[in-house]
C-alpha positions in Angstrom: 14.3 -23.0 -5.8 14.0 -23.6 -2.1 14.1 -19.9 -1.4 11.3 -19.3 -3.9 9.1 -22.1 -2.3 9.8 -20.6 1.2 8.8 -17.2 0.0 5.5 -18.5 -1.4 4.8 -20.3 1.8 5.4 -17.2 3.9 3.1 -15.2 1.7 0.3 -17.8 2.1 0.7 -17.8 5.8 0.6 -14.0 5.9 -2.6 -13.8 3.9 -4.2 -16.6 5.9 -3.4 -14.8 9.1 -4.9 -11.6 7.8 -8.1 -13.4 6.7 -8.4 -15.2 10.0 -8.0 -11.9 11.9 -10.7 -10.1 9.7 -13.2 -12.9 10.1 -12.7 -13.1 13.8 -13.1 -9.5 14.2 -16.2 -9.4 12.0 -17.8 -12.2 14.0 -17.3 -10.2 17.2 -18.4 -6.8 15.8 -21.2 -5.3 17.7 -22.3 -2.4 15.6 -21.9 -3.5 12.1 -20.0 -5.0 9.3 -19.8 -3.6 5.8 -17.9 -4.4 2.6 -17.1 -2.1 -0.3 -15.0 -1.4 -3.4 -12.8 1.6 -3.9 -10.5 3.1 -6.5 -8.5 6.3 -6.9 -5.5 8.4 -7.8 -2.0 8.0 -6.4 0.5 10.8 -6.3 3.7 8.9 -5.5 7.5 9.2 -5.3 10.4 7.2 -4.3 12.6 9.3 -2.0 16.3 8.8 -2.6 19.3 10.4 -4.4 18.8 7.9 -7.3 15.4 9.3 -8.2 14.0 12.7 -9.2 12.0 14.6 -6.6 8.3 15.3 -7.1 5.2 13.2 -7.3 4.1 11.1 -10.3 0.6 9.9 -11.1 -0.6 6.4 -10.9 -3.7 4.6 -9.4 -5.0 2.1 -6.8 -8.1 -0.1 -6.7 -9.4 -2.8 -4.4 -11.9 -3.6 -1.7 -12.4 -2.7 2.0 -14.3 -3.7 5.1 -15.7 -1.5 7.8 -15.9 -3.4 11.1 -17.5 -1.4 13.9 -16.4 -2.1 17.5 -18.8 0.6 18.8 -20.2 3.9 17.5 -16.9 5.7 17.9 -14.1 3.3 16.7 -13.7 0.4 14.4 -11.2 -1.4 12.1 -10.9 -1.0 8.3 -8.8 -3.7 6.6 -8.3 -3.3 2.8 -6.7 -5.2 -0.1 -5.4 -3.0 -2.8 -3.7 -3.2 -6.2 -1.4 -0.2 -5.5 0.8 1.3 -8.2 3.8 3.6 -7.4 5.7 5.4 -10.0 8.9 7.5 -10.1 11.6 8.6 -12.4 15.3 7.8 -12.2 17.6 10.8 -11.7 20.9 9.2 -12.8 22.1 5.9 -14.4 22.7 3.4 -11.6 25.5 0.9 -12.2 24.3 -2.4 -13.6 20.6 -1.5 -13.5 18.5 -1.7 -16.7 16.9 1.8 -16.4 18.5 4.9 -17.7 18.5 8.6 -16.5 15.0 10.2 -16.5 13.3 6.8 -17.2 10.0 6.1 -15.6 10.0 3.3 -13.1 6.7 1.5 -12.2 6.3 -0.6 -9.0 3.1 -2.6 -8.6 2.3 -3.6 -5.0 -0.4 -5.8 -3.4 -1.1 -3.7 -0.4 -2.9 -4.5 2.8 -3.7 -1.5 5.1 -5.1 -2.3 8.5 -6.6 0.9 9.7 -8.2 2.1 12.9 -11.4 4.1 12.3 -12.3 6.9 14.6 -15.7 8.5 13.8 -16.3 12.2 14.3 -20.0 12.1 13.9 -21.7 10.3 11.0 -20.0 12.3 8.2 -16.2 12.2 9.1 -14.0 9.3 9.9 -10.3 9.5 10.7 -8.1 6.6 9.5 -4.6 5.6 10.7 -2.6 2.4 10.8 0.1 0.2 9.2 0.2 -1.0 5.6 2.0 -4.1 4.4 2.9 -4.4 0.7 4.2 -7.1 -1.5 6.0 -6.2 -4.8 4.3 -8.0 -7.7 6.4 -6.9 -10.7 9.8 -7.6 -9.2 11.1 -9.1 -12.5 10.8 -5.8 -14.3 13.6 -4.0 -12.5 16.7 -6.2 -12.4 20.5 -5.9 -12.3 22.5 -7.3 -15.2 23.7 -10.1 -12.8 20.1 -11.2 -12.1 19.7 -9.6 -8.7 16.6 -7.5 -8.0 17.0 -3.7 -7.6 13.9 -3.4 -5.4 13.0 -5.3 -2.2 10.2 -7.8 -2.3 8.0 -5.9 0.2 7.4 -2.6 1.8 6.0 -1.4 5.1 4.5 2.0 5.9 2.1 4.0 7.9 -1.2 5.5 6.7 -3.1 8.5 7.9 -6.1 10.2 6.4 -9.8 11.2 6.4 -12.9 9.8 4.9 -16.2 11.6 4.2 -19.2 9.1 4.6 -21.9 10.1 2.1 -24.6 7.3 2.5 -23.2 4.5 0.2 -20.3 6.6 -1.0 -16.9 7.2 0.6 -14.7 10.1 -0.4 -11.2 9.8 1.1 -7.7 11.3 1.2 -4.7 9.9 2.9 -0.9 10.0 3.1 1.3 6.9 3.1 4.9 7.2 4.3 7.2 4.2 3.7 9.3 3.1 6.7 11.3 0.4 5.0 14.3 0.8 2.7 13.3 -0.8 -0.6 16.8 -0.5 -2.0 17.9 -4.2 -2.5 21.2 -3.5 -4.0 23.1 -1.2 -1.7 23.0 0.0 1.8 24.7 3.3 0.9 21.5 4.8 -0.7 18.1 4.6 1.1 14.9 4.4 -1.0 11.5 4.9 0.5 8.0 5.1 -0.9 5.7 8.1 -0.4 2.1 8.4 -1.6 -0.8 10.8 -1.5 -4.0 8.9 -2.3 -7.4 10.4 -3.3 -10.3 8.2 -4.1 -13.9 7.1 -3.9 -15.4 4.1 -2.3 -18.8 2.4 -2.8 -20.3 0.5 0.2 -21.9 -2.7 -1.2 
């Protein structure tokens, strides 16, 4: 019970720190501050010997902020409901999913991206992404332990087309953290290709 309360407290502190960072940056932004909503397609996979290779379709949706430092660079924090899907390659001892069974992981993801403008049309994006697993009770061992780690950390790189109020984007997300929470013998990492559209509000 104490561990659960500590985890909740850490999450609150994390989100409060992110919110403070964004508000401080927005207050000091010289060239502009814009909010928007976005949604799109995920092509995702969990890389590891326990899962089939290849990308599976899912989705993401959420909001973003564009905070200009000057005409060339800026910061783009986002908050996304971010789904990752894969398929088990073999039955794992004690886990409640079977061979060739679909596995869905729902994350609350927070990318904090650097924006580099190549003129008014094209923007390059790159930066870290922090994610918290939201459906951790859906993939359990029979002894009650979790199969997947509570969170993930990765790096994002991509390109955005700025079409007045619309944003068309593509990006690649590579997971840097081992999300296997049951064994150190097999490493599992997330990978995603994201394609989507954003609307500047």
